[in-house]
C-alpha positions, -999 to 999 in steps of 0.1 A, spaced: 669 -35 -806 639 -58 -802 648 -76 -770 637 -79 -734 658 -80 -703 644 -107 -680 650 -114 -644 641 -150 -635 645 -177 -609 651 -214 -617 626 -226 -591 633 -246 -560 624 -281 -548 638 -297 -516 630 -333 -508 600 -333 -532 586 -301 -516 581 -274 -542 589 -239 -530 588 -223 -564 583 -236 -599 603 -208 -615 593 -172 -625 602 -149 -654 598 -111 -651 605 -86 -679 623 -58 -663 632 -38 -694 621 -36 -730 652 -24 -749 631 -14 -779 613 12 -759 645 29 -747 666 27 -780 661 64 -786 675 76 -752 708 92 -744 721 63 -722 710 34 -744 744 28 -760 762 28 -726 737 4 -712 740 -20 -741 778 -18 -738 776 -25 -701 752 -54 -705 776 -68 -732 808 -64 -712 798 -71 -675 770 -96 -673 778 -106 -710 740 -110 -716 744 -111 -754 766 -143 -750 740 -160 -727 723 -158 -694 741 -146 -663 736 -166 -631 761 -149 -608 742 -131 -580 766 -102 -575 767 -94 -612 729 -96 -615 725 -72 -586 750 -48 -601 734 -50 -635 699 -43 -621 713 -14 -601 730 0 -633 697 -1 -651 681 17 -622 709 43 -620 704 51 -657 667 58 -649 653 29 -669 635 16 -638 610 35 -617 615 36 -579 584 13 -576 597 -13 -601 631 -13 -585 616 -21 -551 596 -49 -567 628 -63 -582 645 -61 -548 616 -79 -531 616 -105 -559 653 -110 -554 648 -115 -516 620 -140 -521 637 -160 -549 675 -157 -542 676 -193 -529 660 -205 -562 689 -195 -583 687 -161 -601 690 -156 -638 694 -124 -658 690 -129 -696 681 -112 -729 654 -126 -750 644 -114 -785 609 -101 -789 
């Protein structure tokens, strides 16, 4: 599957003061893991829970659970998972988005 899982924020502006203009981070390239044992279960999960193949997910709890599921299945390193957690803390007020984009 030639697609990327992307964690993004919408950006944030309050009273004409820009805190963030929006950020996109690729957290997983599905093509690179298509041969692995847990690939099918991850794709099923991403289709059923955050429903990423129907459109972007903007619900914080679902995004957090999906990222943790990706980490649990060993598709994220400990370091990358920590980066994602830090990103989430910095940008949670911007409005988080988890989405799939074709390559």
